[in-house]
C-alpha positions in Angstrom: -8.1 -7.2 21.3 -8.2 -4.3 23.1 -10.3 -4.7 26.2 -11.6 -0.9 25.3 -13.2 -2.1 22.2 -15.5 -4.9 22.7 -18.1 -3.6 20.6 -18.6 -1.8 17.4 -21.5 -0.3 15.2 -21.7 -0.5 11.2 -23.1 2.8 9.7 -23.8 3.2 6.2 -26.0 6.3 4.4 -28.9 4.6 2.5 -31.8 6.3 1.0 -34.6 4.7 -1.1 -33.5 4.5 -4.8 -35.7 4.7 -7.9 -33.3 2.4 -9.6 -34.1 -1.0 -8.8 -30.7 -2.1 -9.3 -29.2 -0.1 -6.9 -32.1 -1.0 -4.2 -31.2 -4.5 -4.9 -27.3 -4.0 -4.1 -28.3 -2.4 -0.8 -30.5 -5.4 -0.2 -27.5 -7.5 -0.8 -25.5 -5.6 1.7 -28.3 -5.6 4.3 -28.9 -9.5 4.0 -25.2 -9.9 4.6 -24.9 -7.8 7.7 -27.9 -9.8 8.9 -26.3 -13.1 7.9 -23.1 -12.4 9.9 -25.2 -10.8 12.8 -23.4 -7.4 12.5 -24.7 -4.3 14.2 -26.0 -2.0 11.2 -27.3 1.4 11.6 -29.0 3.3 8.5 -28.6 7.1 8.4 -29.6 9.4 6.0 -33.1 7.6 5.1 -35.6 10.0 6.1 -38.9 10.6 4.2 -38.2 12.2 0.7 -34.3 12.1 1.2 -32.3 12.5 -1.8 -28.6 12.1 -2.1 -26.8 15.3 -2.5 -23.4 14.4 -3.2 -20.3 13.0 -1.4 -20.2 16.1 1.0 -23.6 15.5 1.9 -22.9 12.2 3.0 -19.8 13.1 4.9 -21.9 15.8 6.9 -24.5 13.0 7.8 -21.4 11.0 9.1 -20.3 14.0 10.9 -23.6 14.3 12.7 -23.6 10.6 13.6 -20.2 10.6 14.8 -20.8 13.6 17.1 -23.7 12.2 18.8 -22.3 8.5 19.5 -22.8 8.3 23.7 -19.5 6.6 24.1 -16.8 8.7 22.5 -14.4 5.6 22.6 -16.7 3.4 20.7 -15.7 2.1 17.4 -17.8 3.1 14.5 -17.3 1.7 10.7 -18.8 4.2 8.1 -19.0 2.4 5.1 -20.5 2.4 1.4 -23.2 -0.2 0.9 -24.7 0.2 -2.6 -21.4 -1.2 -4.2 -19.9 -3.3 -1.4 -20.1 -6.4 0.8 -19.5 -7.5 4.1 -18.3 -10.7 5.8 -17.1 -11.9 9.0 -18.6 -11.6 12.6 -18.4 -8.7 15.2 -15.5 -10.5 16.8 -13.6 -10.9 13.4 -14.2 -7.1 12.7 -12.9 -5.9 16.1 -9.7 -8.5 15.9 -9.0 -7.0 12.1 -9.4 -3.4 13.3 -6.6 -3.9 16.0 -4.1 -5.9 13.9 -4.4 -3.1 11.0 -4.8 0.0 13.2 -1.7 -0.7 15.4 -3.3 1.1 18.5 -4.3 4.2 16.5 -7.9 5.4 16.8 -8.8 5.6 13.0 -8.4 3.2 10.4 -8.6 4.0 6.5 -8.8 1.9 3.3 -6.8 1.8 0.1 -7.1 1.3 -3.6 -4.6 0.5 -6.4 -6.0 2.4 -9.5 -7.2 6.1 -9.0 -7.2 8.6 -11.6 -4.8 11.3 -11.1 -5.8 14.0 -8.6 -8.9 12.1 -7.2 -6.8 10.2 -4.3 -3.9 10.6 -2.1 -1.2 8.4 -2.3 0.4 7.3 0.9 3.0 5.1 0.2 5.6 4.5 -2.5 3.6 2.8 -5.5 7.1 1.1 -6.5 7.4 -0.9 -3.5 6.3 -4.2 -2.6 2.7 -4.1 -1.6 1.6 -6.1 2.0 -1.5 -6.8 0.4 0.1 -8.4 -2.6 -1.4 -5.9 -4.9 0.8 -3.8 -6.9 0.0 0.1 -6.5 -2.3 -0.5 -3.5 -1.4 2.9 -2.1 -4.3 5.5 -2.6 -6.7 6.4 0.1 -10.3 5.5 -1.0 -13.1 7.4 0.8 -15.8 4.5 1.3 -14.5 3.2 4.4 -13.5 4.8 7.6 -13.5 3.1 10.8 -12.4 4.4 14.4 -13.3 5.5 17.8 -16.3 8.0 17.3 -14.3 11.0 19.0 -11.3 10.5 16.6 -13.5 9.8 13.5 -15.6 12.9 14.1 -12.2 14.9 14.4 -11.6 13.6 10.7 -15.3 14.5 9.3 -15.0 18.0 11.1 -11.8 18.6 9.3 -13.4 17.8 6.1 -16.5 19.7 6.5 -14.4 22.7 7.7 -12.0 22.4 4.8 -9.4 22.9 7.3 -6.1 24.4 5.7 -7.6 23.5 2.2 -7.5 19.7 2.6 -11.1 19.1 0.8 -10.1 21.3 -2.2 -10.3 20.5 -4.9 -11.0 17.7 -7.4 -9.3 19.0 -10.8 -11.5 16.3 -12.8 -14.7 17.8 -11.6 -14.4 21.7 -12.0 -12.7 22.3 -8.5 -15.4 20.4 -6.7 -15.0 20.2 -2.9 -13.9 16.2 -2.4 -14.1 14.6 0.7 -11.8 11.4 -0.6 -9.0 14.1 -0.9 -9.6 15.6 2.5 -9.8 12.1 4.0 -6.2 11.3 2.4 -4.7 14.8 3.3 -5.9 14.6 6.9 -4.3 11.1 7.2 -0.8 12.2 6.1 -1.2 15.3 8.1 -1.9 13.3 11.4 0.1 10.1 11.6 -0.8 9.8 15.3 -4.3 9.4 14.5 -4.9 7.6 11.3 -3.6 4.1 10.1 -3.8 2.7 6.6 -5.2 -1.0 6.1 -2.2 -2.0 3.7 -3.1 -5.7 4.0 -6.7 -5.3 3.6 -7.4 -6.7 7.1 -10.8 -4.8 7.5 -11.3 -3.1 3.9 -10.5 -4.2 0.3 -11.2 -2.1 -2.8 -11.6 -4.2 -6.1 -11.1 -1.5 -8.4 -8.4 -2.0 -10.9 -10.8 -3.9 -13.4 -8.5 -3.3 -16.5 -5.8 -5.7 -14.9 -8.6 -8.3 -13.7 -7.7 -7.5 -10.1 -10.5 -9.7 -8.9 -9.4 -12.8 -10.8 -5.8 -12.2 -10.2 -5.7 -11.5 -6.4 -9.0 -13.1 -4.9 -10.7 -16.3 -4.5 -13.7 -17.6 -2.9 -13.6 -19.9 0.1 -15.7 -21.9 2.7 -16.5 -19.9 5.7 -18.1 -20.5 9.1 -21.8 -21.8 8.9 -21.6 -22.8 5.7 -21.1 -19.4 4.3 -18.7 -18.5 1.5 -16.0 -16.0 1.7 -13.7 -13.6 -0.4 -10.0 -14.3 0.5 -6.7 -12.4 -0.7 -4.7 -15.2 -2.3 -1.5 -13.6 -1.5 -1.8 -13.1 2.3 -4.9 -15.4 3.1 -6.7 -12.4 4.5 -10.5 -12.5 4.5 -11.5 -8.7 4.4 -14.3 -7.7 6.5 -15.8 -5.0 3.9 -15.2 -5.4 0.0 -15.9 -2.6 -2.3 -16.6 -2.2 -6.3 -16.3 1.4 -6.9 -17.5 2.9 -10.0 -20.7 0.9 -10.5 -22.6 3.8 -11.5 -20.2 5.7 -13.7 -20.6 6.1 -17.5 -18.4 3.2 -18.3 -19.2 0.4 -15.9 -19.5 -2.9 -17.8 -16.4 -4.2 -16.0 -17.3 -2.8 -12.6 -20.7 -4.6 -13.0 -19.1 -7.8 -14.0 -17.1 -8.0 -11.1 -19.9 -6.8 -8.5 -22.1 -9.6 -9.9 -19.5 -12.3 -9.7 -18.8 -11.5 -6.2 -22.5 -11.5 -5.4 -23.1 -14.9 -6.8 -20.6 -16.3 -4.5 -21.0 -14.9 -1.2 -24.3 -13.1 -0.9 -27.0 -15.4 0.9 -29.6 -16.8 -1.2 -33.1 -16.9 0.5 -35.0 -20.0 1.7 -37.1 -22.0 -0.7 -40.5 -22.8 0.4 -39.6 -26.0 1.9 -37.0 -24.3 4.1 -33.8 -25.2 1.8 -31.5 -22.7 0.7 -31.5 -21.5 -2.8 -28.7 -22.9 -5.1 -25.5 -21.1 -5.3 -23.0 -21.0 -8.3 -19.4 -22.5 -7.3 -17.0 -19.7 -6.5 -13.2 -19.9 -7.7 -11.1 -21.7 -5.5 
C-alpha cells in the first residue's frame, strides 16, 4: 500500500425518499458501512432536497471533490440506494492500490449496457480478467481516486469538455455524465485506470444471463460477516452495484438485489442481544 494513501472517505449522494423501498435500501447501505466501520459522508441531503438527475448528482460530487482539504486524499464516490459495501478501510485501500496501478483515478465496469449508454474500454471478444464475458463498459456508479484528480474528471463532465458528455441517444440527446466518464477515461489514460478484476467495484448487471448465480457466491468473512465473492478470481469486491432497480422492467434486478441483501446485510439485534437469523447464502 502506498504510504501516501493511508485513509479514504466514502461519499454518496443520498436524499430522503418518499419511497419506503428506496429508503430501506439506503438503510441497508448505511448499516453495512457501519458494520465495516467505513468512513461515510452523505451529500445532497439538505432540507427539501430533490433529485435533479444524474447531471445534478455529479455537480454535487464536483463541489465536494473541490473542497477536500488534502488534495491527494482518496475519495470514493458511489451509488448507494442500489448498492452494497463490504471490507474494512484497509481492504479498500489495498484494493485501490492493486487495481489503479499507480494512477490517481479508478472507475468500475459492467458487462451489459444498451448501445450508446456506455463507453467500451476493451475488446469484448478477449478473455475478461474478471471471468465475466464482455465486462468492458464504464459504469458511472463508482469513481474512486485522489481528490484533485476526481475533481478534474467531474469538472470536464460538467463543462462538457470537447463534448465528452453529449449525448445519450436513447433519451432524446440528453447530457450523460456516464458517457462523459468513459470518454474522459479513454482520453486520459495517464489519469484513469479500469477495475477489470472487480478488486474494488462490481456491477451485477447482466440479469438475462443470470450473472449473479453464474459468477458469484457468498462466503464467510471477518467477524462472522458474510461476503460476496467472484467465483473465478476469488476477489471480494468492496462495492457491489445492482443497476436498474428503478426502471420499468426490473423484476430480475429486484430479485438479485434481494438475494444479495438477504445474504450479506447485517441483521439488527433482537431484544436479548442476539443477531437476527440470516438465510444461508450460496457457497
